[in-house]
BAGU-504632 format. One line per 3 residues: their letters; for each residue x negated, y negated, z negated of N, C-alpha, C, O. Coordinates in Angstrom, 1 decimal, always signed. Layout:
BAGU-504632
a	X/Y/Z/X/Y/Z/X/Y/Z/X/Y/Z ~ ...
***
This chain:
BAGU-504632
mda	+21.8/+56.4/+23.0/+20.4/+56.3/+22.4/+20.8/+57.6/+21.2/+21.3/+57.3/+20.1 ~ +20.5/+58.7/+21.6/+20.8/+59.9/+20.5/+19.5/+60.0/+19.4/+18.4/+59.6/+19.2 ~ +20.4/+60.8/+18.7/+19.5/+61.2/+17.3/+17.8/+61.8/+17.8/+16.7/+61.4/+17.4
syl	+17.9/+62.7/+18.6/+16.5/+63.8/+18.9/+15.7/+62.4/+19.7/+14.5/+62.4/+19.5 ~ +16.3/+61.5/+20.3/+15.2/+60.3/+20.8/+14.6/+59.8/+20.2/+13.4/+59.5/+20.4 ~ +15.4/+59.4/+18.8/+15.1/+58.5/+18.1/+13.9/+59.1/+17.0/+12.9/+58.5/+16.5
iqv	+14.3/+60.5/+16.8/+13.2/+61.3/+16.0/+11.9/+61.4/+17.1/+10.7/+61.4/+16.7 ~ +12.1/+61.6/+18.2/+10.7/+61.8/+19.2/+10.0/+60.3/+19.0/+8.8/+60.0/+18.5 ~ +10.9/+59.6/+19.4/+10.0/+57.9/+19.1/+9.5/+57.7/+17.4/+8.5/+57.1/+17.1
agq	+10.3/+58.3/+16.7/+9.7/+57.8/+15.4/+8.1/+58.8/+15.3/+7.1/+58.1/+15.1 ~ +7.9/+60.3/+15.5/+7.2/+61.0/+15.7/+6.0/+60.3/+16.4/+4.9/+60.3/+15.9 ~ +6.3/+59.8/+17.6/+5.4/+59.3/+18.2/+4.6/+58.2/+17.5/+3.4/+58.2/+17.5
lfl	+5.4/+57.2/+17.0/+5.0/+56.5/+16.3/+4.2/+56.5/+15.0/+3.2/+55.8/+14.8 ~ +4.8/+57.6/+13.9/+3.9/+58.2/+13.0/+2.6/+58.4/+13.6/+1.7/+57.7/+13.1 ~ +2.3/+59.4/+14.6/+1.2/+59.9/+15.0/+0.0/+59.0/+15.4/-1.2/+59.2/+15.4
avf	+1.0/+57.7/+16.1/-0.3/+57.0/+16.7/-1.0/+56.1/+15.4/-2.1/+55.8/+15.3 ~ +0.3/+55.9/+14.1/-0.5/+55.3/+13.0/-1.2/+56.2/+12.4/-2.4/+55.9/+12.5 ~ -1.0/+57.2/+11.9/-1.7/+58.4/+11.6/-3.5/+58.4/+12.1/-4.5/+58.2/+11.4
lga	-3.4/+58.9/+13.5/-4.4/+59.0/+14.3/-5.2/+57.5/+14.2/-6.5/+57.6/+14.2 ~ -4.8/+56.4/+14.2/-5.5/+55.1/+14.4/-6.0/+55.2/+13.2/-7.2/+55.3/+13.2 ~ -5.4/+55.1/+12.1/-6.2/+55.0/+10.6/-7.0/+56.0/+10.4/-7.9/+55.8/+9.5
lva	-7.0/+57.4/+11.1/-8.2/+57.8/+10.7/-9.2/+57.7/+11.6/-10.2/+58.3/+11.3 ~ -9.1/+57.2/+12.4/-10.4/+56.6/+13.2/-11.2/+55.7/+12.3/-12.4/+55.7/+12.3 ~ -10.5/+54.9/+11.7/-11.3/+53.7/+10.8/-11.5/+54.3/+9.3/-12.0/+53.6/+8.5
yrr	-11.0/+55.5/+9.1/-10.8/+56.1/+7.6/-12.7/+56.3/+7.1/-13.5/+57.1/+7.6 ~ -12.9/+55.5/+6.2/-14.2/+56.1/+5.6/-14.0/+56.5/+3.8/-13.0/+56.3/+3.0 ~ -14.9/+57.1/+3.6/-14.6/+58.0/+2.0/-14.8/+56.5/+1.1/-14.0/+56.4/+0.2
rvd	-15.6/+55.4/+1.2/-15.6/+54.4/+0.2/-14.7/+53.2/+0.6/-15.0/+52.5/+1.5 ~ -13.6/+53.1/-0.2/-12.5/+52.1/+0.6/-12.6/+51.1/-0.6/-12.6/+51.4/-1.8 ~ -12.6/+49.6/-0.1/-12.3/+48.6/-0.5/-11.2/+47.7/+0.0/-10.3/+48.2/+0.7
syr	-11.3/+46.3/-0.3/-10.1/+45.6/+0.2/-10.2/+45.5/+1.8/-9.3/+45.5/+2.7 ~ -11.7/+45.3/+1.9/-11.9/+45.0/+3.7/-11.8/+46.2/+4.3/-11.3/+46.1/+5.5 ~ -12.2/+47.5/+3.7/-11.9/+48.5/+4.5/-10.0/+49.2/+4.7/-9.4/+49.8/+5.5
lni	-9.7/+48.6/+3.6/-8.0/+49.0/+3.8/-7.6/+48.0/+5.3/-7.3/+48.5/+6.4 ~ -8.0/+46.5/+4.7/-7.7/+46.0/+6.3/-8.1/+46.7/+7.4/-7.2/+47.1/+8.2 ~ -9.2/+46.9/+7.5/-9.6/+47.3/+8.7/-8.7/+48.6/+9.1/-8.1/+48.6/+10.2
iqa	-8.5/+49.7/+8.3/-7.5/+50.8/+8.2/-6.4/+50.5/+9.1/-6.1/+51.1/+10.1 ~ -5.7/+49.1/+8.4/-4.6/+48.9/+8.6/-4.4/+48.7/+9.9/-3.6/+49.2/+10.7 ~ -5.4/+47.6/+10.2/-5.5/+47.1/+11.6/-5.5/+48.2/+12.7/-4.6/+48.2/+13.6
haf	-6.2/+48.9/+12.5/-6.1/+50.2/+13.3/-5.4/+50.9/+13.7/-5.4/+51.3/+14.8 ~ -4.5/+51.2/+12.8/-3.2/+51.6/+12.5/-1.9/+51.1/+13.3/-1.1/+51.9/+13.9 ~ -1.8/+49.1/+13.1/-0.8/+48.7/+13.4/-1.1/+48.7/+14.8/-0.1/+48.6/+15.4
lsa	-2.3/+48.8/+15.6/-2.7/+48.6/+16.9/-2.3/+49.6/+17.4/-1.5/+49.5/+18.2 ~ -2.7/+50.7/+17.1/-2.3/+52.2/+17.6/-1.2/+52.4/+17.6/-0.8/+53.0/+18.6 ~ -0.2/+51.9/+16.6/+1.6/+51.7/+16.9/+1.8/+50.9/+17.9/+2.5/+51.4/+18.8
aaa	+1.4/+49.8/+17.9/+1.8/+48.6/+18.6/+1.4/+49.3/+20.4/+2.2/+49.1/+21.4 ~ +0.2/+49.8/+20.5/+0.2/+50.1/+21.8/+1.1/+51.4/+22.2/+1.3/+51.8/+23.4 ~ +1.6/+52.3/+21.0/+2.6/+53.5/+21.3/+3.9/+52.5/+21.9/+4.6/+52.5/+23.0
mfm	+3.9/+51.9/+21.1/+5.1/+51.2/+21.3/+5.6/+50.4/+22.7/+6.7/+50.3/+23.3 ~ +4.6/+49.9/+23.0/+4.5/+49.2/+24.5/+4.2/+50.1/+25.5/+4.5/+49.6/+26.6 ~ +3.7/+51.4/+25.4/+3.7/+52.4/+26.6/+5.4/+53.3/+26.5/+5.7/+54.0/+27.4
lvi	+6.2/+53.1/+25.3/+7.5/+53.5/+25.4/+8.2/+52.6/+26.2/+9.1/+52.9/+27.0 ~ +7.8/+51.0/+26.0/+8.7/+50.2/+26.8/+8.2/+50.4/+28.2/+9.1/+50.7/+29.0 ~ +7.1/+50.3/+28.6/+6.7/+50.1/+29.8/+6.7/+51.8/+30.7/+6.9/+51.9/+31.9
qnd	+6.4/+52.5/+30.0/+6.5/+53.8/+30.5/+5.2/+54.0/+31.3/+4.2/+53.7/+30.8 ~ +5.3/+54.4/+32.5/+4.5/+54.4/+33.4/+3.9/+53.5/+34.4/+3.4/+53.7/+35.5 ~ +4.1/+52.3/+33.8/+3.9/+51.3/+34.9/+2.4/+51.2/+34.5/+2.0/+51.0/+33.3
ivs	+1.5/+51.4/+35.6/-0.2/+51.3/+35.3/-0.5/+49.7/+35.3/-1.1/+49.4/+34.3 ~ -0.2/+49.0/+36.1/-0.1/+47.6/+36.2/-0.2/+46.9/+35.0/-1.1/+46.2/+34.6 ~ +1.3/+47.3/+34.5/+1.1/+46.6/+32.5/+0.0/+47.4/+31.7/-0.7/+46.7/+31.0
avg	-0.1/+48.7/+31.7/-0.8/+49.4/+31.1/-2.1/+48.6/+31.0/-2.6/+48.2/+29.9 ~ -2.8/+48.4/+32.2/-4.2/+47.4/+32.6/-3.9/+46.3/+31.9/-4.6/+46.1/+30.9 ~ -2.9/+45.4/+32.2/-2.7/+44.3/+31.7/-2.8/+44.3/+29.9/-3.3/+43.3/+29.3
llg	-2.1/+45.6/+29.2/-2.3/+45.6/+27.8/-3.9/+45.7/+27.3/-4.5/+45.3/+26.3 ~ -4.2/+46.4/+28.2/-5.9/+46.6/+27.8/-6.4/+45.5/+27.5/-7.1/+45.2/+26.5 ~ -6.1/+44.7/+28.7/-6.8/+43.2/+28.8/-6.4/+42.4/+27.4/-7.3/+42.0/+26.6
aas	-5.5/+42.2/+27.3/-4.4/+41.5/+26.1/-5.4/+42.5/+24.8/-6.1/+41.8/+24.0 ~ -5.5/+43.4/+24.7/-6.1/+44.2/+23.8/-7.7/+43.8/+23.4/-8.1/+43.8/+22.2 ~ -8.6/+43.4/+24.5/-10.0/+42.8/+24.2/-10.0/+41.4/+23.7/-11.0/+40.9/+23.3
vir	-8.8/+40.6/+23.7/-8.3/+39.5/+23.2/-8.4/+39.6/+21.8/-9.2/+39.1/+21.0 ~ -7.5/+40.3/+21.4/-7.0/+40.8/+19.9/-8.3/+41.3/+19.4/-8.6/+40.8/+18.4 ~ -9.1/+42.2/+20.1/-10.2/+42.5/+19.3/-10.9/+41.8/+18.6/-11.4/+42.1/+17.5
yry	-11.0/+40.4/+19.4/-12.1/+39.5/+18.9/-11.1/+38.5/+17.9/-11.5/+37.4/+17.7 ~ -10.1/+38.7/+17.4/-9.3/+37.9/+16.5/-9.6/+38.3/+15.5/-9.1/+37.7/+14.6 ~ -10.4/+39.5/+15.0/-10.3/+40.0/+13.9/-11.8/+39.9/+13.4/-12.9/+40.0/+14.1
amr	-11.7/+39.6/+12.1/-12.9/+39.1/+11.5/-13.9/+40.6/+10.9/-13.5/+41.2/+9.9 ~ -15.0/+40.9/+11.5/-15.3/+42.6/+11.2/-16.8/+41.8/+11.1/-17.2/+40.7/+11.4 ~ -17.4/+43.0/+10.4/-18.9/+43.0/+9.7/-19.0/+44.1/+10.8/-19.6/+43.6/+11.8
ssr	-18.8/+45.0/+11.0/-19.2/+45.9/+11.6/-18.8/+46.1/+13.4/-17.6/+46.0/+13.7 ~ -19.4/+46.3/+14.2/-19.4/+46.4/+15.6/-18.8/+47.5/+15.7/-17.9/+47.5/+16.5 ~ -18.9/+48.7/+15.1/-18.2/+50.0/+15.3/-16.9/+50.0/+15.1/-16.2/+50.7/+15.8
das	-16.4/+49.1/+13.9/-15.2/+49.0/+13.9/-14.6/+48.3/+14.7/-13.4/+48.4/+14.9 ~ -15.2/+47.6/+15.3/-15.0/+46.5/+16.8/-14.2/+47.4/+17.8/-13.0/+47.4/+18.2 ~ -15.5/+48.5/+18.1/-15.0/+49.1/+18.9/-14.2/+50.3/+18.7/-13.6/+51.0/+19.6
tli	-14.0/+50.6/+17.7/-12.8/+51.9/+17.0/-11.6/+50.7/+17.6/-11.1/+50.9/+18.7 ~ -11.5/+50.2/+17.3/-9.9/+49.4/+17.6/-9.9/+49.4/+19.0/-8.7/+49.6/+19.5 ~ -10.7/+49.3/+19.7/-10.0/+49.7/+21.3/-9.5/+51.2/+21.1/-8.3/+51.6/+21.3
ial	-10.7/+52.2/+20.8/-10.3/+53.5/+21.1/-9.0/+53.6/+20.1/-8.3/+54.5/+20.4 ~ -8.6/+52.8/+18.9/-7.5/+53.0/+18.7/-6.0/+52.5/+19.5/-4.9/+53.0/+19.2 ~ -6.3/+51.6/+20.3/-5.4/+51.2/+21.3/-5.4/+52.7/+22.2/-4.4/+53.3/+22.3
gig	-6.5/+53.1/+22.9/-6.2/+54.5/+23.4/-5.2/+55.1/+23.2/-4.1/+55.2/+23.8 ~ -5.7/+55.8/+21.9/-5.2/+56.8/+21.2/-3.3/+56.3/+21.0/-2.4/+57.1/+20.9 ~ -3.2/+55.3/+21.0/-1.6/+54.9/+20.6/-0.8/+54.9/+22.4/+0.3/+55.2/+23.0
mac	-2.0/+54.3/+22.7/-1.3/+54.5/+24.5/-0.6/+56.2/+24.7/+0.6/+56.5/+24.9 ~ -1.8/+57.1/+24.5/-1.8/+58.4/+24.3/-0.4/+59.0/+23.9/+0.3/+59.6/+24.6 ~ -0.3/+58.7/+22.4/+0.8/+58.9/+21.8/+2.1/+58.2/+22.6/+3.2/+58.9/+22.5
glr	+2.2/+57.2/+23.1/+3.4/+56.7/+23.7/+4.0/+57.4/+24.8/+5.2/+57.6/+25.1 ~ +2.7/+57.8/+25.5/+2.9/+58.4/+26.9/+3.1/+60.2/+26.6/+2.8/+61.1/+27.4 ~ +3.4/+60.4/+25.4/+3.5/+62.0/+25.0/+1.9/+62.5/+25.4/+2.0/+63.8/+25.4
fyt	+1.1/+62.3/+25.6/-0.2/+63.1/+25.6/-0.6/+63.3/+24.2/-1.5/+62.6/+23.7 ~ -0.1/+64.2/+23.6/-0.6/+64.6/+22.2/-1.9/+65.1/+21.9/-2.6/+65.0/+20.9 ~ -2.1/+66.0/+23.1/-3.3/+66.7/+22.7/-4.6/+66.0/+23.0/-5.7/+66.2/+22.5
lat	-4.3/+65.0/+23.8/-5.5/+64.0/+24.1/-5.8/+62.7/+23.1/-6.7/+62.0/+22.9 ~ -4.6/+62.8/+22.6/-4.7/+61.7/+21.6/-5.2/+62.6/+20.5/-6.3/+62.1/+20.1 ~ -5.0/+63.6/+19.9/-5.8/+64.2/+19.0/-6.9/+64.5/+19.1/-7.6/+64.3/+18.1
lat	-7.6/+65.1/+20.4/-8.6/+65.4/+20.5/-9.8/+63.7/+20.7/-11.0/+63.8/+20.5 ~ -9.3/+62.9/+21.0/-10.1/+61.9/+21.1/-10.2/+61.0/+19.7/-11.1/+60.2/+19.5 ~ -9.5/+61.1/+19.0/-9.3/+61.3/+17.2/-10.7/+61.9/+16.8/-11.7/+61.3/+16.4
vft	-10.6/+63.2/+17.1/-11.3/+64.4/+16.3/-12.9/+63.9/+17.4/-14.0/+63.9/+16.9 ~ -12.8/+63.6/+18.5/-13.9/+63.2/+18.3/-14.7/+62.2/+18.4/-15.8/+62.2/+18.8 ~ -13.9/+61.2/+17.9/-14.4/+59.8/+17.2/-14.8/+59.7/+16.2/-15.7/+58.9/+15.8
viv	-14.1/+60.7/+15.3/-14.7/+60.8/+14.1/-16.0/+61.8/+13.7/-16.7/+61.7/+12.7 ~ -16.1/+62.9/+14.7/-17.3/+63.6/+14.7/-18.7/+62.7/+15.3/-19.9/+62.8/+14.9 ~ -18.3/+61.9/+16.2/-19.6/+61.1/+16.7/-20.1/+60.3/+15.7/-21.3/+60.4/+15.4
gyw	-19.2/+59.4/+15.2/-19.2/+58.4/+14.1/-20.0/+58.9/+12.8/-20.7/+58.2/+12.1 ~ -19.6/+60.6/+12.5/-19.9/+61.1/+11.3/-21.8/+61.5/+11.8/-22.9/+61.4/+11.2 ~ -21.6/+62.0/+13.0/-22.9/+62.2/+13.5/-23.6/+61.2/+13.6/-24.8/+61.4/+13.3
fss	-23.4/+60.0/+13.9/-24.4/+58.9/+14.5/-24.9/+58.4/+13.0/-26.0/+57.8/+12.9 ~ -23.9/+58.6/+11.6/-24.1/+57.7/+10.5/-25.1/+59.1/+9.3/-25.6/+58.8/+8.2 ~ -25.1/+60.3/+10.0/-26.0/+61.1/+9.4/-27.1/+61.1/+10.1/-27.9/+61.9/+9.5
lhm	-27.6/+60.5/+11.2/-28.6/+61.2/+12.3/-30.1/+60.9/+11.3/-31.1/+61.6/+11.5 ~ -30.2/+60.0/+10.5/-31.1/+59.5/+9.8/-31.7/+60.5/+8.6/-32.7/+60.4/+7.8 ~ -30.8/+61.6/+8.7/-30.9/+62.3/+7.3/-31.6/+63.7/+7.9/-32.2/+64.5/+7.2
vlp	-31.4/+63.8/+9.2/-31.6/+65.2/+10.0/-33.1/+65.0/+10.8/-34.0/+65.8/+11.1 ~ -33.1/+63.4/+11.3/-34.4/+63.3/+12.4/-35.7/+63.2/+11.2/-35.4/+63.3/+10.0 ~ -36.9/+63.0/+11.5/-38.1/+63.0/+10.9/-38.0/+61.5/+10.6/-37.4/+60.7/+11.4
rfi	-38.7/+61.1/+9.4/-38.6/+59.3/+9.5/-39.6/+59.1/+10.0/-39.9/+57.9/+9.6 ~ -40.6/+59.6/+10.9/-41.7/+58.8/+11.9/-40.5/+58.6/+13.1/-40.8/+57.7/+13.9 ~ -39.6/+59.2/+13.3/-38.5/+59.2/+14.5/-37.6/+58.0/+14.0/-37.4/+57.1/+14.8
mrh	-37.0/+57.9/+12.8/-35.9/+57.4/+12.6/-36.0/+57.1/+11.0/-36.0/+58.0/+10.2 ~ -36.0/+55.6/+10.5/-36.3/+55.5/+9.3/-35.0/+54.4/+8.8/-35.0/+53.1/+8.9 ~ -33.9/+55.4/+8.2/-33.0/+54.3/+7.9/-33.1/+53.3/+6.7/-33.5/+53.7/+5.6
ret	-32.9/+52.0/+7.1/-32.9/+51.0/+6.0/-31.4/+50.0/+6.0/-30.5/+49.8/+6.9 ~ -31.6/+49.7/+4.9/-30.3/+48.8/+4.5/-30.5/+47.5/+3.9/-31.3/+47.3/+3.1 ~ -29.8/+46.7/+4.3/-29.9/+45.4/+3.7/-28.7/+44.9/+3.5/-27.7/+44.9/+4.2
mel	-29.2/+44.1/+1.6/-28.0/+43.3/+1.2/-28.8/+42.3/+0.5/-30.0/+42.1/+0.4 ~ -27.9/+41.6/+0.1/-28.0/+40.0/-0.4/-28.1/+40.3/-2.1/-27.1/+40.8/-2.8 ~ -29.2/+40.0/-2.5/-29.4/+39.8/-4.2/-29.1/+38.4/-4.6/-29.7/+37.4/-4.1
hie	-28.3/+38.2/-5.3/-27.9/+37.1/-6.2/-28.3/+37.2/-7.9/-27.8/+37.9/-8.8 ~ -29.6/+36.1/-8.0/-29.8/+36.3/-9.6/-29.6/+34.9/-9.9/-29.3/+34.1/-9.0 ~ -29.9/+34.8/-11.1/-29.7/+33.6/-11.8/-30.9/+33.7/-13.1/-31.0/+34.6/-13.9
ttd	-31.6/+32.7/-13.1/-32.7/+32.5/-14.2/-32.6/+31.4/-14.6/-31.9/+30.5/-14.1 ~ -33.5/+31.2/-16.1/-34.1/+30.1/-16.3/-35.5/+29.8/-16.0/-36.2/+28.9/-16.5 ~ -35.9/+30.5/-15.2/-37.6/+30.6/-14.8/-37.7/+31.4/-13.4/-37.9/+32.7/-13.2
yrr	-37.4/+30.5/-12.5/-37.6/+30.9/-11.2/-38.9/+31.9/-11.1/-39.0/+33.2/-11.1 ~ -39.8/+31.0/-11.0/-41.2/+31.5/-11.0/-41.6/+33.0/-11.4/-42.2/+33.9/-10.8 ~ -41.3/+32.9/-12.5/-41.4/+34.2/-13.4/-40.6/+35.3/-12.6/-41.0/+36.3/-12.1
sye	-39.3/+34.8/-12.6/-38.3/+36.2/-11.7/-38.6/+36.9/-10.6/-38.4/+38.1/-10.3 ~ -39.3/+35.5/-9.8/-39.7/+35.7/-8.3/-41.1/+36.6/-8.4/-41.6/+37.2/-7.5 ~ -41.6/+36.4/-9.4/-43.0/+37.0/-9.7/-42.8/+38.7/-9.6/-43.4/+39.6/-9.0
rlq	-41.7/+38.7/-10.5/-41.3/+40.2/-11.0/-40.5/+40.8/-9.8/-40.6/+42.0/-9.5 ~ -39.5/+39.9/-9.2/-39.1/+40.8/-8.1/-40.1/+41.3/-7.0/-40.0/+42.4/-6.4 ~ -41.0/+40.4/-6.8/-42.1/+40.7/-5.8/-43.0/+42.0/-6.3/-43.6/+42.8/-5.4
aia	-43.1/+42.2/-7.5/-43.5/+43.2/-8.1/-42.9/+44.7/-7.9/-43.4/+45.8/-7.7 ~ -41.8/+44.1/-8.2/-41.0/+45.6/-7.8/-40.6/+45.7/-6.5/-40.2/+46.8/-6.2 ~ -40.7/+44.8/-5.5/-40.2/+44.9/-4.2/-42.0/+45.9/-3.8/-42.1/+46.9/-3.2
sel	-42.8/+45.4/-4.3/-44.2/+46.1/-3.8/-44.3/+47.6/-4.2/-45.1/+48.4/-3.7 ~ -43.4/+47.8/-5.2/-44.0/+49.1/-6.1/-42.8/+50.1/-5.1/-43.1/+51.2/-4.8 ~ -41.6/+49.6/-4.6/-40.3/+50.4/-4.0/-40.2/+50.0/-2.5/-39.1/+50.0/-2.0
glq	-41.4/+49.5/-1.9/-41.0/+49.3/-0.7/-40.3/+48.3/-0.2/-40.0/+48.5/+1.0 ~ -40.1/+47.3/-0.8/-38.6/+46.5/-0.5/-39.3/+45.6/+0.3/-40.5/+45.3/+0.1 ~ -38.6/+45.0/+1.3/-38.7/+43.9/+1.5/-37.7/+42.7/+1.5/-36.6/+42.7/+1.8
igv	-38.5/+41.6/+1.1/-37.6/+40.4/+0.2/-37.6/+39.3/+1.3/-38.4/+39.3/+2.2 ~ -36.4/+38.1/+1.1/-36.7/+37.0/+1.9/-36.1/+36.1/+1.1/-35.2/+36.6/+0.4 ~ -36.4/+34.8/+0.8/-35.3/+33.8/+0.1/-34.5/+33.4/+1.1/-35.1/+33.3/+2.2
rsl	-33.2/+33.1/+1.0/-32.2/+32.9/+1.3/-31.7/+31.5/+1.1/-31.5/+30.7/+1.9 ~ -31.6/+31.3/-0.2/-31.3/+30.0/-0.8/-31.4/+29.8/-2.2/-31.5/+30.7/-3.0 ~ -31.4/+28.7/-2.6/-32.2/+28.3/-4.0/-31.3/+26.9/-4.4/-31.1/+26.0/-3.6
qrk	-30.8/+26.9/-5.7/-30.0/+26.0/-6.2/-30.1/+25.7/-7.6/-30.0/+26.7/-8.4 ~ -30.2/+24.6/-8.1/-30.5/+24.3/-9.5/-29.3/+23.7/-9.7/-28.5/+23.1/-9.0 ~ -29.2/+24.3/-11.3/-27.9/+23.9/-11.9/-28.3/+23.6/-13.9/-29.1/+24.2/-14.7
ltt	-27.5/+22.9/-14.1/-27.9/+22.5/-15.3/-26.3/+23.0/-16.1/-25.1/+22.7/-15.8 ~ -26.7/+23.7/-17.3/-25.6/+24.5/-17.7/-25.9/+23.9/-19.4/-26.9/+23.3/-19.9 ~ -24.3/+24.2/-19.9/-24.6/+23.6/-21.5/-25.1/+24.7/-22.3/-25.6/+24.5/-23.4
krg	-25.0/+26.0/-21.9/-25.4/+27.3/-22.7/-27.0/+27.3/-22.5/-27.6/+27.1/-23.6 ~ -27.6/+27.4/-21.7/-28.8/+27.7/-21.3/-29.8/+26.5/-20.7/-31.0/+26.6/-20.5 ~ -28.9/+25.4/-20.5/-29.9/+24.5/-19.9/-30.0/+24.2/-18.1/-29.1/+24.3/-17.3
ptv	-31.3/+23.9/-17.8/-31.4/+24.1/-16.2/-31.8/+25.5/-16.1/-32.6/+26.2/-16.8 ~ -30.9/+25.7/-15.0/-31.5/+27.2/-14.4/-31.1/+27.2/-13.0/-30.4/+26.3/-12.7 ~ -31.6/+28.3/-11.8/-32.1/+28.4/-10.5/-30.8/+29.5/-10.4/-30.5/+30.3/-11.3
dai	-30.2/+29.6/-9.3/-29.4/+30.2/-8.4/-30.0/+31.0/-7.3/-29.9/+30.3/-6.2 ~ -30.5/+31.8/-7.2/-31.0/+32.4/-6.0/-30.7/+33.4/-5.4/-30.3/+34.4/-6.0 ~ -30.7/+33.3/-4.1/-30.2/+34.6/-3.2/-31.4/+35.0/-2.1/-32.0/+34.3/-1.3
fnv	-31.4/+36.2/-2.2/-32.7/+37.0/-1.2/-31.7/+38.1/-0.2/-30.6/+38.7/-0.3 ~ -32.6/+37.9/+0.6/-32.0/+39.4/+1.6/-33.2/+40.0/+1.3/-34.4/+39.6/+1.4 ~ -32.4/+41.7/+0.9/-33.6/+42.5/+0.7/-33.2/+43.7/+1.3/-32.1/+44.3/+1.0
tyd	-34.2/+43.9/+2.2/-34.2/+45.7/+3.1/-34.6/+46.4/+1.9/-35.3/+46.0/+1.0 ~ -34.0/+47.6/+2.1/-34.4/+48.9/+1.3/-34.2/+49.9/+1.7/-33.6/+49.8/+2.8 ~ -34.6/+51.4/+1.3/-34.4/+52.5/+1.7/-33.1/+53.1/+1.2/-32.9/+52.7/+0.0
psv	-32.2/+53.9/+1.6/-31.2/+54.2/+0.8/-31.2/+55.1/-0.5/-30.3/+55.4/-1.2 ~ -32.6/+55.5/-0.7/-32.5/+56.5/-1.5/-32.9/+55.6/-3.2/-32.8/+56.1/-4.3 ~ -33.3/+54.0/-2.8/-33.3/+53.1/-4.0/-32.1/+53.3/-4.6/-31.1/+53.5/-4.0
nis	-32.2/+53.5/-5.9/-31.0/+53.2/-7.0/-30.9/+51.6/-7.4/-31.6/+50.8/-8.1 ~ -30.1/+51.4/-6.9/-29.4/+49.9/-7.0/-29.4/+49.3/-8.1/-29.9/+48.3/-8.4 ~ -28.4/+50.4/-8.9/-28.2/+50.0/-10.2/-29.3/+50.0/-11.7/-29.1/+49.4/-12.7
lls	-30.6/+51.0/-11.3/-31.7/+51.0/-12.1/-32.4/+49.6/-11.6/-32.8/+48.7/-12.3 ~ -32.5/+49.7/-10.2/-33.2/+48.1/-10.0/-32.8/+46.9/-10.6/-33.6/+46.1/-11.1 ~ -31.3/+46.7/-10.6/-30.8/+45.8/-11.8/-31.1/+45.5/-12.7/-31.1/+44.3/-13.0
eel	-31.3/+46.4/-13.4/-31.5/+46.6/-14.9/-32.9/+46.4/-14.9/-33.3/+45.7/-15.8 ~ -34.0/+46.8/-14.0/-35.5/+46.1/-13.9/-35.5/+44.7/-13.8/-36.5/+44.1/-14.3 ~ -34.3/+44.0/-13.0/-34.7/+42.7/-12.7/-34.4/+42.0/-13.8/-35.2/+41.0/-13.9
lds	-33.3/+42.3/-15.1/-33.0/+41.9/-15.9/-34.1/+41.5/-17.1/-34.6/+42.5/-17.6 ~ -34.4/+40.8/-17.3/-35.2/+40.4/-18.7/-34.7/+38.7/-19.4/-33.6/+38.1/-19.1 ~ -35.6/+38.4/-20.1/-35.5/+37.4/-20.9/-35.0/+35.9/-19.9/-34.3/+34.9/-20.3
ytf	-35.5/+36.2/-18.7/-35.5/+34.6/-18.0/-34.1/+35.1/-17.1/-33.0/+34.6/-17.2 ~ -34.4/+36.5/-16.2/-32.8/+36.2/-15.5/-31.8/+37.3/-16.2/-31.9/+38.4/-16.6 ~ -30.9/+36.4/-16.2/-29.6/+36.8/-16.9/-28.9/+37.4/-16.3/-28.2/+38.2/-16.9
rvs	-28.7/+37.2/-14.7/-27.5/+37.8/-13.8/-28.1/+38.6/-12.8/-29.2/+38.1/-12.4 ~ -27.7/+39.6/-12.3/-28.3/+40.1/-11.1/-26.7/+40.5/-10.4/-25.8/+41.0/-11.1 ~ -26.7/+40.3/-9.3/-25.5/+40.9/-8.6/-25.8/+41.1/-6.9/-26.6/+40.3/-6.5
wke	-25.3/+41.9/-6.2/-25.6/+42.6/-4.7/-24.5/+42.4/-3.8/-23.3/+42.6/-4.2 ~ -24.6/+41.9/-2.8/-23.5/+41.9/-1.8/-23.9/+42.4/-0.4/-24.7/+41.9/+0.3 ~ -23.2/+43.4/-0.1/-23.2/+43.7/+1.0/-23.1/+42.7/+2.2/-22.2/+41.9/+2.2
rgg	-23.8/+42.8/+3.2/-23.4/+41.5/+4.3/-22.2/+41.0/+4.5/-21.5/+41.9/+5.2 ~ -21.6/+40.0/+4.3/-20.2/+39.6/+4.9/-19.3/+40.1/+3.7/-18.3/+39.4/+3.7 ~ -19.4/+41.2/+2.5/-18.7/+41.4/+1.4/-18.8/+41.0/+0.5/-19.4/+39.9/+0.5
nyy	-18.5/+41.4/-0.6/-18.0/+40.7/-1.8/-19.1/+41.5/-3.1/-19.3/+42.7/-3.3 ~ -19.8/+40.4/-3.8/-20.8/+40.5/-4.7/-20.0/+41.7/-5.9/-18.8/+41.7/-6.1 ~ -21.1/+42.5/-6.5/-20.5/+43.7/-7.4/-21.8/+43.9/-8.1/-21.8/+44.8/-9.0
***
């Protein structure tokens, strides 16, 4: 095994890692997104490595795709898009392993462009055709749940929010006495400023406000 072959293999694997990670890249990155990017990169590299081993064995390649469909469901993903692009990352890795570099690059560019196009679609279409809405979990802690809820309803009516109670929990604290932890599902237009909304919700009764993307962490 000469040095030129090792360099070629390393190049194929690094290209697979780069293109696989690029498919899952988003500008806003948290620990969840980093894990997803890493999963795409590793799966793409694994596919390239397997193709280097089996070469042009089509039967083995089909078996690899079958195994990947199982691996795809082993990842805990909040987004169906991420689950789908994992399969694309697998294909990109296979193309790198077979030295179809142009195909791998075009597939990556195509996936990124289509993903950006769909995510921006609501900004170019008229609102009567597509109205983009987001849903998050709102967690509040209050010493007077009734008054806090009435305030939330008033703000929701003013801003066009849709709210639904998800859970309520009574607590007894040494500092504030009896309190209520309430979690709501809030559907809103992305133009709504969450930070300003949080400030409006804070009052003499509501002493904590936090938001959580579905399946994510509070902030």
